N, C-alpha and C positions, 0 to 999 in steps of 0.2 A: 715709533714702534708700531707693532701690529695690534692696535688697541681694539676695544670692543666697539660694536656698532652703537649708535645712539639708543636703540631699544634695549640693547644689552646693558648699557651703562645705567639707563633708567631702572631696569630690573635690579641691577646691583644696588642702586641707591634705595629702592623700595625694600629689598631684602635686608639691607643693612639697617634701615629704620625699624623693621619688624624685630630684628634680632636685638637691636639696641634697647627697644622697649622691653623685650623679654629679659635682657640682662638686668635692666633696672628693677624689674619685679623680682628676679631671682636674688639680687643683692639685698633687697628689702627683706625678703624671707630669711636669708642667711643671717642678717644682723638681728632680726627678731628672735630667731632660734637661739643665737649666741647669747643675747641678753637674757632670755628666759633661763637658759642653762646656768649662766652666772648668778642670776637671782636665786635660783634653787640652791646652788652651791653655797651662796652666802648665808642661806637660812639654816644650813645643816647644824652649826654649833648650838642652835636654840632647840634642836631636836634630840641630839645625842651628845655624849661627853665622854671623858675618860680616855682610856688607851685607844679605843677605836677612832676617836677624833684625832689623836696624835698620828695614828697610822694614815688616816686620810690626808693629814697635813704633809706627811712624807711623800705620799703619792703625788700630790699637787706640785711640790717643789721639784720632784724628779721629772714630772711632765714638763715643767719649765726648762730644766736642763736639757732634756731630750729635744725640745723644740729648737734650742740653739744648736745642738749637735746636728740636727737635721739640715740646717743651712749648709754646713760644711760637707756632710756625708751624703745626704739625700739629694740636695740640689746641685752642689758644686762638685760632687764626686771625689772629695778629698778624704782619704782613708785615715781619719784622725781618731785615736783611741784615748786621748789624754783629757777628755772633758771632766772626768772625776777629779783629776789633779787641779784643774782650774777651780772647781768647787772647793777643793781642800785649801788651796792658797788663799782664796777669798775668805773662806770661813775662818782660817787661822788669823789672817790679818785683822778681821773684824773682832774676833775674840780677844786677841792680844791688846788691841787699842782700847777695848772696853775694860779689860782687867787692869792694865798697867797705866792707862791714861785717863780712865773714867769717861771715855767718849760714849755718847748715847748711840743706840742702834742707827738712828738716822744720820748721825755724824760719821759713822764708820762706813756707810754705804758707798760714797764715792771712792774712798780709799780701797775698799774691797773690790769694786769693779775694776779700778785701774790696775790693781795688783793681778787680778785674774787675766786681764787682757795682756799685760806685759808677759806674764808666764806663758800664756798661749802662744804669743809671738816667738818667745825664746825657743819653745819646743817645736813649733810648726814651721818656722822659716826655712827649715830644710826642705819643705815642700816646694820651694821655688826651684829646686834642682831635682828632686825625686818625687815620685807619686806612687799610688797603688800600694802593693804589699810592702815595699821598702819604707814608705812613710808610715804605714800602719805599725811595722815592727819598731821603728824609731820612736813613735809617739807612745806606744805601749811600754817602752822602756821607762818612760817617765812615771807610769803607774807602779812599776816594780821598785824604783828607787825612791819614791815619795816617802815611805816610812823611814828610810835612812836619812833623808833630808830633815825630817822632823826630829829624828834622834840627834843629828848634828847640831840642831838649834834648840836643844832641850832646855837651855837656860831661859828661853822665852816661850817655847811651845809646849813645855811640860813633858816632852819626850814620850817614853812608854807609859807614863802615868796619865797622860792626857792633859788637855787644857780644861780645867774644872772651875766652875763658879761664874760662868758667863751670865750676865743679867738677862732675865727674860724680857719679852716685849712689854710686859706689864708686871708690876710687883705682885707677888703672891698675896692672895686675899683681896685684891682689888676687884671691883665689880666687873671689869672688862677682861679679867684674866682668861676666861674660857673662850670668848668669841674673838678677841683681837688677834691672837696668833693664827687662827684659822682664816680670818679675813685677809691677813697678810699673805698666807699661803695661796689663797685664791688670787690675790693681786699678782703674786709672782708668776703663777701659771698664765694668767690673762695677759700681763705685760709681755712675757716671753713669746706668747703666741701672736700677739699684735705686732711685735717687732719682726718676727718671721713673716707674717702675712703681709705687712706693708712693704717689706723689701721685695718679696717675690712677685707681687702683683704689679710692680713697677718694671721698668726696663731691666732692672737687675735680675729679675726672674729669668728673662731670656739669656742674659749675659752669664749667669751661673750655670744654666743648663748647657750652654755652648761650652763652657769651661769643662763640664763633666763629659760631654759626648763628642765634641768636635773642637778641641783647643786650637788646632792648626787653623781651622776655618775662622775661629774668633780672632786670632792674630792677623789673618788676612783681611779682616775688616778694619784694622787699625787700632783695635782694643788691646791694651797692655795686659797680657795674661798674668804677669806677676802681681800687678796691683789688684787685679780681680781676685786672685788667691788671697792676698792679704786682707781684703775686705771680708771675704768669707771667714777667715780665721777670727778677725776682730768681732764681727757680728755674732759668730757662734759662741764666742767667749762671754759676751755680755749676759745672756740668760744663765749660763753656767755659773758665772760669778755671783749673779743675783741669787741663784738657788743656794750656793754655798754660804753666802751672807745670812740668808734666812735660816738655814740649817743650824748655824752656830747658836742663834738665839732660841730656836725651838728646842734643841737638845740641851742647851746650857752647859754643854761639855763637848769636847772634840777629841777623838783619837784617830791616828793615821789609818787604823784598820777599816774605818768606815769607807775610806776612799780607795778601795782596792779592786780586786778582780771582779767580785760579785756585783758591785755597783756599776763597774764598767760594762759588764754583760747586760745588766738591766737597761742601761741607756742605749748601748749600741744595738742590741737585739730589739729594743723598743722601736728604734728608728727603722730597722729592717723588717720587722715582723709583719706589719699590716700593709703599709703603702709608703715606701721611702720616696721622698721628693714630693710630698703633699703636706698640707697644713694639719689635717686631721690624723694622719698616720701615726706620728710619734705620740700624740695625745692618747690614742687608743692603745698603741703598743706598749709604751712605757707604763701606762696606768695598769694594764693587765699584768705585766711582768712584775711590777713592784707589788701588786696585790698578791701574786704568787709568792714573791720573796717574803712578804710579811706573814703569809699563811704558814710556810714551812719554817720560818725563822731566819732573819737576815744573816746570822752567823752559823747556821746549820750546815753540815757537810753536804747535805742534799741540795742546798740552795744553789751553790756554784755549779755542782754537777748537773742539776736539772737545767739551769740557764745555759750552760755550755752545750749540752746536747741539743737543746731547742735552737740555739743560734747556728750550730753546725747543720742541722736539718734544713733550716730556712735558707742559709747561704748556698747549700749544695742543690737542694731540690726546688726551692722557690725563690730565686734571686730577685724577683720583682715583688716579693711579699705575698701575703695570702689574699690579696684583693682579686686575684684571678678566679677565686672560688666564689666571689660575690656574684650573685645571679640577678639579672634584671627581671622585671615582671614578665617579659616575653620568653624567659628561659635561657637567653643568650648570656654567655659570660662577659663581664665587663673587661674590655681589653686592658692590658697592663699600661701603666703610666700614661693614661689618657685623661685629659681634663675637659669637661664640657666648656666650649668657648663660644663667645658671641662677638660678632663683628660690629665695627663702628660704621655708620652709614658713610657712603662716599660723597660727602658734601663738606664744604669749607666751614670752619667755625668762624663766627663773628669775633672780631678782636674785642677784648674787654674794654678797650678805650673808645670803641665806636668806629675805628678805622675800617677801611674796606677789607673784606676777607682776603687773606693771603696765606698760602702754604709756605712757611719759612724754609722748610727743608728742601722743597723743590726749587725755591728761589736760590738757595745755597748751591744746589746742584748745577743750575744754569750759570751762576756766577763763577763757579769753579771752572767750567769749560772756558769762559771768557778770559780767565786769568792766565791761561797758558800762553806763553810767548810764541808768536808765529814762527820765529826763526829756529826755535829749539825743537828737535824731533821728540815725539812722545817717549820713545825708547831708543837708547843708543848703548851699544856694547863695544868696548875697546880692548882687544887682545885678552879675552877672558881665558884663564887657564885653571883647571881643577884636576888634581891627581889623587887617586885612591891607591895607597900602597905604591906599587910600581906601575900602575895603569893610569895613563893620562886620558881621563874620560872626556875632557874638553881641552882642546889644544889651540889656543890663540884665536878664538872666535871674535869677529868684529861684525856688527850689523847695525842698521838704523831703520826704524819704523816710524813713519809719519802718522799723525792722527787721521782717522777716517779710512784706514787700510786694514784689511784682513789678511794676515800672513800665516801660511802653514809652514811648520817646521817638520820636515819629513826625513826619514832615514831608517836604516835597518835597526832591529833591536840591539841595544848596547851601543848605539852611535852617540849617546850623550844628550839626547833631547830633553828628557825629564830632569837630568842634572842641570842643564842650562836653565830650565824653567825655575827650578829650586833656587838657583843663584840669583836670578832676576828678582824673585819675590822675597828673598831674604831668609829662606829656610836652609840654605847652604852659603858658606862664605867662599868666594873664589880665592885661589892661591895667589893670583895676580890678575891685573887688569882692572877696568873701571866699568861700573854700571851707572848710567845716567837716566833719570826719569824726569821728563820735562826740563832737562838741563841741570837738574840737581844731582849731586853725587850720592848714590845710594849704596855704594860698595860696602859690603860687610855689615850693613845695618841690620838690626833685628827685624823680623817679618812685620811686626806691628808698625815700626817706624817707616819701613818701605811702603806699607799700605797707606800711611798718612801722606806720603809724597805723591800718591796717585796711582798705585799699582794694586790690582786685585787679582785673585786667581781662583780657579776651580781645581778639583782633584780627580784622579783616575777613578776612585770610588767616591761618589758624591758625599760630602761631609755636611749633612744637615741634621737637625735634631728631630728625631722621629716623632716625639710626642707633641712638638709644637706645630701649630697650623702653618699653612702656606704664608699667610700674612705675617705671622710672628717670625718665621725664618727670614723673610725679607727685611723685617724691622732690624734684624741683627746688623745689617749694613749701615744703619743710621746710628747705632749705639755710640760710636766714637764721638759723634757731634750732638746727639740728642738723648741724653740719659741723665736724670737727676743724680746728684751725688748721694751716697747712701744715707747720710744724716738727714738730708731733706726728704728722701723717700720714706724714712722711718718716722720722722718727727712731724713733717709737714706733707702728708700724703696728698692732700687736695691740691697743693701747689705743684707737686710732682706730676699730677695727672695731666697738667697742661702740655708738658713735653710728650707724655704718652699719647695724648689725643692727636697731636700734630704728627707724631711718628707713625701712628696707625694709618692716618689718612694718606700720608705720602707713600706708605707701603702699598696701600690699595691702588693708588694711581699707577705705581710701577708694575704691580701684578697685572693690571689691565694692559699695560703697554706690551708685556711679553706674552699675552694671550691666555692668562688664567681666567676661567669663567667664574661667575658669581658663586656657583655651587662648590667650587674648589677652594675659595678663600678660607673657609673655616675647616678644611679637611686636614687631618694630621699628615705630616710629611711621609711617615712610614707606610701610609696606605697608597701613596702615589706610585705609578709605574716609573721605571728607570728614566725614561725620556723626560718626564715632568720634573723629576728630582734634579736632573742636569739643568733644565731650564730654570729651576728654582735657584740653583747656585749662580747662574748668570744674572737673575733678577737681584740677588743679594749684592753682587758686584756692581750692578747699576746703582743700587741704593747708596753704595759707598762713594759714588761720584768718581770712580776710577777713570783715569785717562788711558791706562794700559790694563788690558784684561788678558791674562794668560790662562788658556784652557788646556788641560792635560787629558788628551784622548776623550773629547766630549761625545764623540759618536760611537764609542765602544758599547756594544750590546743593544743598540737601538735598531728598531725596524725601519722600513722605508718611510713610513708616514712620520715617525718621530724624527728621523734625519731631516726630512723636508721641513718640518716645523722648526727644528733647531737652526737650520740654514736660514730660514726667513727671519728668525729672531736676530741672528748675527748680522744679516744684511741690514736690517732696520737699525741695529745698534750703531753701526758705523756712520749712519747719517747724522748722528749728534756729535761726531768727532772723536769717538774712542778708537784707539788702536788695539786690534785684537791679534794676539799671537797664539796659535793653537798647534798642539802636537796631535797629529792624526795619521792613521794608516789607511783610512778608507779613501781610495783614489777618486771615486765618483763624488763623494761628499766634498772633497777638497776642490775638485774642478768646478763644482756647482756653486761653491761658497766663496772661495778665497780669491784675492786679487793677485797675490804673489806667493811663490813657494821658495823656501830656502832648503836646500838639500844638504844634509849633514852625514858625514861618513867618518867613523873612527875619531869623533871629536873635532873634525875639521870641516869647514864649509866647502862643499864640493861644487856648489853652484847656486846662483841667485837668479830666479826666473820671474820676471815682472809681467803684469797684465796678462796672466795666463788664459783668461777667457776671451781675449781680443786677438791673440796671435797664435800661430802654429806652435805646437809644443817642441821644445828643443829635444833632440834625440836622446841625450842623457836623461832628461826628465821622463820621456816616454818609456825608456828602458826601466827606470825605477818604478814608474806607475804600473807597468805590466807585472813586475815582480810582486808589488804590493797586492795587485788584484788576484794573482795566483795564490799568494799566501793567504789572503782573506777567504778564497774559495776552499782551500784545503782546511782552514780552521773551521769553516761552517760545516 
């Protein structure tokens, strides 16, 4: 690839070292501030008591529930509105076990969490097929029917009378009665925040943001979108269930009206109010809104009305939350959904066993290239057919592409080029025919499974996550092979960091290969020009170790310099054996970059022209290229 010069590489290492040191200092400051805040919170029950203390306990447990909801809504982009029912199910399970079986609060905790997770999955599994507003309506239906479910189980739940007589965390009159419930409320908020924080600072943070902003791109890296959604549902449910369990023992009684529209608005609006998709956002938002709710009265008619109006205003006028109004010291507004990020130095880590330093991910990439059998073409299509209604978009296409070749798929608009790319990459299923990748049958497989066979793609509109840095977007290509499981990321974060460090370093190497500079490594993707975002998609495909890379109009909207840079990147890419199939209309770019051209017309291959840069062009190809050049000039 077109890597940096030695001086540039040294500069990148030096910059990475400076930033790594800055990150270490910032992490120390963050943890110090967090510990001080927790210590102050823990001292509150020794300073105040009574109803105000109980109100603060409610604020803390609702902050915990909002932190969980933020995983699904803020990070993963799943429109879930059933978090209050997760709290309700967990609270009722804990209360029933306490009243009817005499279980202690600690004994009921695992059962309450398990019940909340199962309930969440039952409600949200529809999200595997639908998302957005449809998932929101379906999940909100659970809030509406929850009182009816309590009524149907009134023999154990108490029905409309409520579940009364739940034992407190400490017996009345005991010396620890005032402070113990509050400390448990602090623990609920802290544990919920730590769960969210540990997950999103690992590779799962990148994975969830891709699920939210670019799910097709996530699938094209080999990551299973459905399993990612399920993880977001389960992890979101755990803090909610923990909050419901605590609420049962704080209140010592439960009624279904607690888990209704008002609390739904507190949690959802709390996530959206300040900064969705951040750790601090739901803490501030839910805390402020629950404070408002307690001020006007949880069951006041003005409570739900006020919360509803606020949520409507935020969603319509400030979809990114109120953080856009936060002003830096220089007077400039903080850009939305942007996290300060620090790079890892571009140096190899020493193995903990003392072995020579080695980048396992880059070794995997090289091994993947060697695994491909020499006799099998990288991509082979046999009699592919696809029909939409009565229109046959692709009609019996057969072709074969060897590794180390750049092939252009050209044709007039509507000739079936993008449809063919979609069938190769698994986003469409052919009606008949066979797709072979490295000799393996990929026909009709899901996009993530096709990607795992060795096929990656880019899109007409680049699908990258704007708030992530260049390096983090490239890391997405490694996630299928290098991402700690969610339990390890949450419970053993220091072990999970090993995979994170290796992935960061491998991503930096690839960023160098495709020509990103040191100053661009930590730049957010939405600040990049179109040409660099297209190059970023190519870099992500390289990280995936794909043998076949399909590019859908990569030159669209690029200026001459950007086209030349992209051409050099693709030419360097084929030197490592990848097969590149690109859909492109720009005749000059194709002639300067590609080895072969396949001409498609009305879904049928009209001609295959090989070694176009070494021979005179066929008259049919010349005619098509002239038409393309005229069309491009008219468009400009």
